[in-house]
Structures are given as structure tokens and as C-alpha cells.
C-alpha positions as CSV (number, residue, x, y, z in Angstrom):
1,M,3.9,40.0,24.9
2,S,3.6,40.8,21.2
3,G,2.8,39.0,18.0
4,P,0.0,38.6,15.4
5,A,-2.7,38.0,18.1
6,T,-1.7,41.2,20.0
7,E,-1.6,43.2,16.8
8,G,-5.0,41.8,15.8
9,M,-6.5,42.9,19.1
10,R,-5.0,46.3,18.8
11,Q,-6.5,46.7,15.3
12,Q,-9.8,45.4,16.6
13,R,-9.9,48.0,19.4
14,L,-8.8,50.8,17.0
15,G,-11.4,49.8,14.5
16,L,-14.2,49.7,17.1
17,L,-13.1,53.2,18.3
18,A,-13.1,54.4,14.7
19,M,-16.6,53.0,14.2
20,Y,-17.8,54.9,17.3
21,L,-16.4,58.1,15.9
22,D,-17.9,57.3,12.5
23,T,-21.3,56.8,14.1
24,L,-21.1,60.1,16.0
25,C,-20.0,62.1,12.9
26,M,-22.7,60.6,10.7
27,A,-25.3,61.2,13.4
28,I,-24.4,64.8,13.8
29,G,-24.5,65.3,10.0
30,F,-27.8,63.4,9.7
31,Y,-29.6,65.2,12.6
32,M,-28.2,68.5,11.5
33,L,-30.3,68.3,8.3
34,I,-33.0,65.6,8.2
35,P,-35.1,66.7,11.2
36,L,-35.2,70.2,9.7
37,L,-36.5,69.2,6.3
38,S,-40.1,69.1,7.4
39,I,-39.7,72.3,9.4
40,Y,-38.0,74.1,6.4
41,T,-40.3,72.8,3.7
42,I,-43.5,73.4,5.7
43,S,-42.8,76.6,7.6
44,H,-40.2,78.4,5.4
45,L,-41.2,77.3,2.0
46,G,-44.9,76.9,2.6
47,W,-45.2,73.4,1.2
48,S,-47.9,71.0,2.3
49,P,-47.4,68.3,5.0
50,A,-48.1,65.7,2.2
51,I,-45.1,66.9,0.2
52,A,-42.9,67.0,3.3
53,G,-44.0,63.5,4.2
54,I,-43.2,62.3,0.7
55,I,-39.7,63.8,0.8
56,V,-38.9,62.1,4.1
57,A,-40.6,58.9,2.8
58,I,-38.4,58.8,-0.4
59,S,-35.3,59.1,1.7
60,G,-36.3,56.3,3.9
61,L,-37.6,54.1,1.0
62,S,-34.3,54.4,-1.0
63,Q,-32.2,53.9,2.1
64,Q,-34.1,50.9,3.5
65,G,-35.5,49.5,0.3
66,L,-32.1,49.1,-1.4
67,R,-30.3,47.8,1.7
68,F,-30.7,44.1,0.7
69,V,-28.9,44.8,-2.6
70,S,-26.4,46.9,-0.7
71,G,-25.9,44.1,1.8
72,I,-25.0,41.7,-1.1
73,I,-22.7,44.4,-2.5
74,A,-21.0,44.8,0.8
75,E,-20.5,41.0,1.1
76,K,-18.9,41.0,-2.4
77,I,-16.7,44.1,-2.3
78,G,-16.0,44.3,1.4
79,Y,-17.5,46.1,4.3
80,K,-15.0,49.0,4.4
81,Q,-15.3,49.6,0.7
82,A,-19.1,49.7,0.9
83,I,-19.0,52.2,3.7
84,L,-16.7,54.5,1.7
85,L,-18.9,54.3,-1.4
86,G,-22.1,54.9,0.5
87,V,-20.7,57.8,2.5
88,G,-19.5,59.4,-0.7
89,I,-22.9,59.1,-2.4
90,R,-24.6,60.6,0.7
91,I,-22.3,63.6,0.6
92,A,-23.5,64.2,-3.0
93,G,-27.1,64.0,-1.9
94,Y,-26.7,66.5,0.9
95,V,-24.9,68.9,-1.3
96,L,-27.9,68.6,-3.8
97,F,-30.3,69.5,-0.9
98,G,-28.5,72.8,-0.7
99,L,-28.7,73.5,-4.4
100,A,-32.4,72.4,-4.9
101,Q,-35.2,74.9,-5.0
102,V,-38.3,72.9,-6.0
103,P,-40.0,69.8,-4.6
104,A,-38.6,67.6,-7.4
105,G,-35.1,68.6,-6.5
106,F,-35.6,67.8,-2.9
107,M,-37.0,64.4,-3.8
108,L,-34.0,63.7,-6.0
109,A,-31.6,64.7,-3.2
110,A,-33.5,62.5,-0.7
111,F,-33.3,59.6,-3.1
112,I,-29.5,60.0,-3.6
113,A,-28.8,60.5,0.1
114,G,-30.9,57.4,0.8
115,V,-29.0,55.3,-1.7
116,G,-25.8,56.3,0.1
117,G,-27.3,55.3,3.4
118,S,-28.4,52.0,2.0
119,L,-24.8,51.2,1.1
120,F,-23.1,52.1,4.4
121,H,-25.7,51.0,6.9
122,P,-25.6,47.2,6.5
123,A,-21.8,47.3,6.2
124,S,-21.5,49.5,9.3
125,Y,-23.7,47.2,11.4
126,A,-21.7,44.2,10.0
127,V,-18.4,45.7,11.1
128,Y,-19.7,46.2,14.6
129,A,-20.8,42.6,14.7
130,V,-17.4,41.3,13.3
131,L,-15.4,43.3,15.8
132,T,-17.3,42.0,18.8
133,E,-18.3,38.6,20.2
134,N,-21.9,37.5,20.5
135,E,-22.2,38.2,24.3
136,G,-20.8,41.7,23.8
137,R,-23.1,42.9,21.0
138,S,-26.0,43.9,23.2
139,K,-23.8,46.5,24.9
140,I,-22.1,47.5,21.6
141,Y,-25.3,48.2,19.8
142,A,-26.7,50.1,22.8
143,M,-23.5,52.2,22.8
144,R,-24.0,52.8,19.1
145,E,-27.5,54.1,19.7
146,M,-26.2,56.3,22.6
147,L,-23.7,57.9,20.3
148,S,-26.3,58.3,17.6
149,N,-28.4,60.1,20.1
150,L,-25.5,62.3,21.2
151,G,-25.5,63.4,17.5
152,F,-29.2,63.9,18.0
153,I,-28.4,66.4,20.7
154,L,-25.8,68.3,18.8
155,G,-27.1,68.1,15.3
156,P,-30.5,69.9,15.6
157,V,-29.1,72.7,17.7
158,M,-26.3,73.2,15.2
159,G,-28.8,72.9,12.3
160,M,-31.3,75.4,13.7
161,F,-28.4,77.9,14.3
162,L,-27.2,77.5,10.8
163,L,-30.7,77.6,9.4
164,S,-31.0,81.1,10.8
165,I,-28.2,82.0,8.5
166,D,-29.0,80.0,5.3
167,F,-30.4,76.5,4.6
168,K,-27.5,75.9,2.1
169,I,-25.0,76.2,5.0
170,V,-27.0,73.5,6.9
171,C,-26.7,71.2,3.9
172,F,-23.0,71.8,3.2
173,S,-22.1,71.5,6.9
174,S,-24.0,68.2,7.1
175,A,-22.0,67.0,4.0
176,A,-18.8,68.0,5.8
177,M,-19.5,65.8,8.8
178,F,-19.9,62.8,6.4
179,L,-16.7,63.8,4.7
180,L,-15.0,63.5,8.1
181,A,-16.5,60.1,8.6
182,W,-15.2,59.1,5.1
183,V,-11.7,60.0,6.2
184,L,-12.0,58.1,9.5
185,T,-13.2,55.0,7.6
186,Y,-10.5,55.2,5.0
187,Y,-7.6,55.4,7.5
188,Y,-8.8,53.4,10.6
189,I,-11.5,50.9,9.7
190,P,-9.8,47.5,9.0
191,N,-10.5,45.6,5.8
192,I,-12.9,42.8,6.8
193,R,-12.1,39.6,4.8
194,K,-14.8,38.6,2.4
195,P,-16.9,35.7,3.7
196,E,-16.3,32.2,2.2
197,N,-18.5,29.2,2.0
198,K,-17.6,25.7,3.3
199,E,-15.5,25.0,0.2
200,G,-13.4,28.1,0.8
201,R,-14.9,30.1,-2.0
202,P,-16.7,33.4,-1.7
203,S,-20.5,32.9,-1.5
204,T,-22.4,33.4,-4.7
205,I,-25.3,35.8,-4.9
206,R,-27.7,32.9,-5.4
207,A,-26.4,31.2,-2.3
208,M,-26.9,34.4,-0.3
209,L,-30.5,34.8,-1.5
210,E,-31.3,31.2,-0.7
211,T,-29.8,31.5,2.8
212,V,-31.9,34.5,3.9
213,L,-35.2,33.6,2.0
214,K,-35.3,30.1,3.7
215,D,-34.9,31.7,7.1
216,K,-38.6,31.8,8.0
217,P,-38.2,32.9,11.7
218,F,-36.1,35.9,10.5
219,I,-38.8,36.8,7.9
220,R,-41.5,36.7,10.7
221,F,-39.3,38.8,12.9
222,N,-39.0,41.4,10.1
223,L,-42.8,41.6,9.6
224,V,-43.0,42.7,13.2
225,T,-40.2,45.3,12.8
226,L,-41.9,46.6,9.7
227,V,-44.9,47.7,11.8
228,L,-42.7,49.1,14.7
229,W,-40.5,51.0,12.2
230,S,-43.5,52.6,10.5
231,L,-44.3,54.2,13.9
232,S,-40.7,54.9,15.0
233,V,-39.7,56.9,11.9
234,Q,-42.5,59.4,12.1
235,L,-41.1,61.6,14.9
236,Y,-39.6,64.2,12.5
237,L,-43.0,64.4,10.7
238,I,-45.6,64.3,13.4
239,V,-44.0,66.8,15.8
240,P,-43.7,69.7,13.3
241,I,-47.3,68.9,12.1
242,R,-48.6,69.0,15.6
243,A,-46.6,72.2,16.4
244,E,-48.2,73.8,13.3
245,Q,-51.7,72.7,14.4
246,L,-51.1,74.3,17.9
247,M,-49.6,77.4,16.2
248,L,-46.3,77.0,18.2
249,D,-43.0,78.6,17.2
250,V,-41.4,75.8,15.2
251,S,-37.9,77.2,15.9
252,N,-38.4,75.7,19.4
253,L,-38.7,72.2,18.1
254,A,-34.9,71.8,18.0
255,Y,-34.8,72.2,21.7
256,L,-37.6,69.6,22.2
257,Y,-35.6,67.2,20.0
258,T,-32.5,68.0,22.0
259,A,-34.2,67.3,25.3
260,A,-35.4,63.9,23.9
261,A,-31.9,63.1,22.8
262,V,-30.4,63.9,26.2
263,F,-33.1,61.6,27.7
264,M,-32.0,58.8,25.3
265,V,-28.3,59.3,26.0
266,L,-28.8,59.2,29.8
267,L,-31.1,56.2,29.8
268,Q,-30.1,54.1,26.7
269,L,-27.4,52.0,28.3
270,P,-29.0,51.6,31.8
271,I,-32.4,50.6,30.4
272,H,-31.1,48.3,27.7
273,M,-28.5,46.5,29.8
274,G,-30.8,46.2,32.8
275,C,-33.9,45.0,30.9
276,S,-31.9,42.6,28.8
277,K,-31.1,40.7,31.9
278,V,-34.7,40.0,32.8
279,L,-36.6,40.4,29.5
280,S,-36.4,38.5,26.3
281,G,-35.8,40.4,23.0
282,W,-39.5,39.9,22.0
283,Q,-40.7,41.3,25.3
284,M,-38.5,44.4,24.8
285,L,-40.0,44.9,21.4
286,S,-43.5,44.7,22.9
287,I,-42.7,47.3,25.5
288,G,-41.2,49.5,22.7
289,A,-44.3,49.2,20.7
290,F,-46.4,50.2,23.7
291,F,-44.4,53.4,24.3
292,L,-44.3,54.3,20.6
293,A,-48.1,54.0,20.5
294,A,-48.6,56.0,23.7
295,G,-46.2,58.7,22.3
296,H,-48.3,59.1,19.2
297,L,-51.4,59.5,21.3
298,V,-50.0,62.0,23.7
299,I,-48.5,64.1,20.8
300,G,-51.7,64.0,18.9
301,F,-53.8,65.1,21.9
302,S,-51.2,67.6,23.3
303,A,-52.6,71.1,24.0
304,G,-49.4,72.9,24.5
305,I,-45.6,72.7,24.4
306,W,-45.2,70.8,27.7
307,M,-47.6,68.1,26.8
308,L,-46.0,67.9,23.4
309,M,-42.6,67.5,25.2
310,A,-44.1,64.7,27.3
311,G,-45.3,62.9,24.2
312,I,-41.9,63.1,22.6
313,L,-40.2,61.6,25.7
314,I,-42.7,58.8,25.8
315,F,-42.1,58.2,22.1
316,T,-38.3,58.3,22.7
317,L,-38.7,55.6,25.5
318,G,-40.2,53.3,22.9
319,Q,-37.2,53.8,20.6
320,I,-34.9,53.1,23.5
321,F,-36.5,49.6,24.0
322,F,-37.0,48.9,20.3
323,V,-34.1,50.1,18.1
324,P,-30.9,48.5,19.7
325,K,-32.7,45.3,20.5
326,M,-33.9,45.0,16.9
327,N,-30.3,45.4,15.7
328,E,-29.0,42.9,18.2
329,M,-31.7,40.3,17.3
330,T,-30.9,40.8,13.6
331,S,-27.2,40.0,14.2
332,G,-28.3,37.0,16.2
333,Y,-30.2,35.5,13.2
334,A,-27.1,35.9,11.0
335,D,-23.8,34.0,11.0
336,K,-20.3,35.2,10.6
337,Q,-20.6,35.0,6.8
338,S,-23.8,37.0,6.4
339,F,-24.0,40.0,8.7
340,A,-24.3,42.6,6.0
341,L,-26.7,40.3,4.0
342,Y,-29.1,40.0,7.0
343,F,-28.9,43.7,7.9
344,G,-29.5,44.5,4.2
345,F,-32.5,42.1,3.9
346,S,-34.1,43.7,7.0
347,G,-34.0,47.0,5.0
348,F,-36.8,45.7,2.7
349,F,-39.2,45.6,5.6
350,L,-37.9,48.8,7.2
351,A,-38.3,50.5,3.9
352,A,-41.9,49.4,3.5
353,G,-42.7,50.4,7.1
354,G,-41.0,53.8,6.8
355,F,-42.6,54.6,3.5
356,L,-46.1,53.6,4.6
357,G,-45.7,55.3,8.0
358,N,-44.5,58.7,6.7
359,S,-46.5,58.9,3.5
360,L,-49.9,57.6,4.9
361,T,-49.6,59.8,8.0
362,G,-48.7,62.8,5.8
363,L,-51.8,62.1,3.6
364,L,-54.1,61.6,6.6
365,Q,-52.9,64.8,8.2
366,E,-53.4,66.6,5.0
367,M,-57.0,65.4,4.9
368,A,-57.4,66.4,8.5
369,S,-56.1,69.9,7.9
370,Q,-59.0,70.5,5.5
371,M,-61.5,70.1,8.4
372,E,-62.4,73.0,10.6
373,T,-61.9,71.0,13.8
374,D,-58.8,69.5,15.3
375,F,-59.4,66.0,13.8
376,K,-57.9,63.3,16.0
377,L,-58.4,60.1,13.8
378,P,-54.9,60.0,12.3
379,W,-53.3,60.0,15.8
380,I,-55.8,57.4,17.0
381,I,-55.1,55.1,14.1
382,S,-51.3,55.2,14.7
383,A,-51.8,54.5,18.4
384,L,-54.2,51.6,17.8
385,I,-51.6,50.0,15.4
386,G,-48.9,50.3,18.1
387,F,-51.0,49.0,21.0
388,T,-52.3,46.1,18.9
389,T,-48.8,45.1,17.9
390,A,-47.6,45.4,21.5
391,I,-50.3,43.0,22.7
392,F,-49.7,40.6,19.8
393,I,-46.0,40.4,20.6
394,W,-46.5,40.0,24.4
395,L,-49.1,37.2,23.8
396,K,-46.6,35.5,21.5
397,T,-43.9,35.5,24.2
398,L,-46.3,34.0,26.7
399,K,-47.3,31.3,24.3
400,S,-43.6,30.5,23.7
401,K,-43.0,30.2,27.5
402,V,-46.0,27.8,27.8
403,Q,-44.6,25.6,25.0
404,I,-41.2,25.5,26.6
405,K,-42.6,24.5,29.9
406,E,-44.7,21.7,28.3
407,E,-41.6,20.4,26.5
408,Q,-39.6,20.4,29.7
409,A,-42.4,18.6,31.5
């Protein structure tokens, strides 16, 4: 049997496979460089944790903060075109990392790389949503996170090996992985037809803004993800900081990150698919918040490399529960005409969370480093925020269940 329907299914499968390969290439390129920024700037260049935190925060702020605008751009120019543009800009940012020699140069490179990410991230998640049905998205996004964490395994090891040669090689190799992703996108990702309104015309920017701004449940959802993201993004900052405090060999951190990534690859799909059958999305977010908070606490109170490793694994478990479910729930709030718009709008809140989490933690740790004792308050504050959020979300789910039972009665 052949025909337009069969050809469409073939292109859909090929496009999904290309998206998986895209995700893997981008993840390897990202994790080859970004986790090493704090290690390189703190340990090799001798810069302060505050500067390292600001560099990481700028990257996250530009990537997440511009995602709403980028989501609108993706809806107007097409998802494939937005991915190509964003990946090209990120390549330029990573090359600049290799050429920069002062903090201002690193900050500019972080901003440019973040702008590139802001363009291709909403469009990438939108393509995943378009190529799958509603009931299949839970598995698709979990698979995407698994591939991302496979890159987490390969990237840091490759990055640390190349760092022993020259930091420039790390940056240019990372850029090369994104160049490969650009080629895959150009040749194998299908052109997604631009969304149209009920009258058959492309949606206007004003209509897009009104759609998402009037969606109050989605805004409340993003306020919660803001807090969780502020905790989740700190892994590449707090682990090098704690390693320095314990006077550990920071060259071993790549192996700790690799162990965590293996942990995620092995458990991501089983945990996500199994728990999704018995737990609601909000309950999984609550469990994720609990493990993120516990991870912060264990890392902060670790007395050696093995306890630090335990803290990283606990932290990783929180990400397993939180990240794919957040993406699945975001796609659930959107309709077929607004996937990139909704993923882009969520970037505002993720940007605020990422910037506040990295910059404030960096500043608190900088203040703590001035004290003679091993000051624990920064770690305790992060843990309290996570535990409080976990309790708040869980109580919210219980209240919702009570309301449903009362309505049924």
C-alpha cells in the first residue's frame, strides 16, 4: 500500500529519528562545554564563584528569557527555520568562548549562545509535539531526556579529555557537534506548516499574546516550574563549588557527572513511564522538588567524594521526575496551533528561575567563602525552598482530589 498517507507516515518517522539524532548531537556539544565553564573559570583561570555563577546565569537568562519572542518567531517563520537559525547562532557563541580571554568576553559568548538556544528550543519541542499524538508524548519526551542524558555521559568525558589539551579545542569541538545538528535539521526535519486561525489565516502576534496571557492555569503552572527550575539548573555550579570547598581534584567531576548521566539513562524511561500510570503530573513535580531539595542538602553537607556522589544522584533523581513531565504538561496546555508559543512563553519563567538560582547561589557562596568555617546556610536555604515547594504542590493535588470527589458526590 502506498500513497500520500504512507509517504506522510514515512516522513514523520524519518523526522522523529532526525530529531532524536539532533537532540543527541546538541546534548553532546552542550555538555562537552557548559559543565566545564565553572570548572575552567574557577580552577584554571582563578575567577571567583560569583563570576562563574553570573556567566552561567547569563547563558540561562538569554536562552530562557528570549524564548517567548523566539516561540513567536518560530510560529511565524516555521519550526525548521527557527531551529536552523538558532543552531547557527549557538555555533557562533561557542566559537567565541574559545576566543575570549576575559570575563566580559565569556559573558558575551554566553549571551550569544543563549540567544541561539532560545530560538531552537521552543521549535524543537514543538516539532516533537507535532510529530506525535497526545498519548505518545509522555514516552517521546522521556526518550528525548534519555538521549539528552546520553549526551551528558559522553560530553563531559570528551570535554575533560580535550580540556587537558586546550580549552579552545573544547569550544570548537562543541561548535562542530552543533554544526552536525544543523546539517541533520536541514536535510531531514520536515517543514512544519505554519499554524492558521479559524478563518484560515496565520495567527497574528497580538492573537498569540492574548491566547497565552489569558491562560491562567498555564501561568500558575509556570510559577511553580520557575521555583523548580531555579533548583534544577544549579548542578553545574554547586558541585564544583563544593568540590573546591572540600579541596577535591576537580578533574574528577566529569566522572561524577558521567555516573549521574548513566543513572538517568538507565532509569529515565522506567521511572517516568511507570510513575505516569499511577501519579498525576503535579504529583511527579512534587516528588521531583523533594529530591532536588534533598540533593542540595546532601551535596552541601558532603564530607568526601562518595557523599558528594550520593548527593548528585539524589539531585538527578529529582530531574528525572521533573523535567520530562514539565515538558509534557506544557505541550498539554497548548493546542496544535501554539506549541512553540507555549514552550516559548514558559521560557520567561525558566529564565527568571535560572538567573535567580545561579546568581543568588553564586553570591551566597561567595559570601560564605569569606568566613573561616564551612558555612552551611546557602545549602539550607536551597533545600528549604525545595521542600516547601514539594509540600505545597502535594497539598494542592490532595485538595484537587477532594474537590473532584465532592463534585462526583
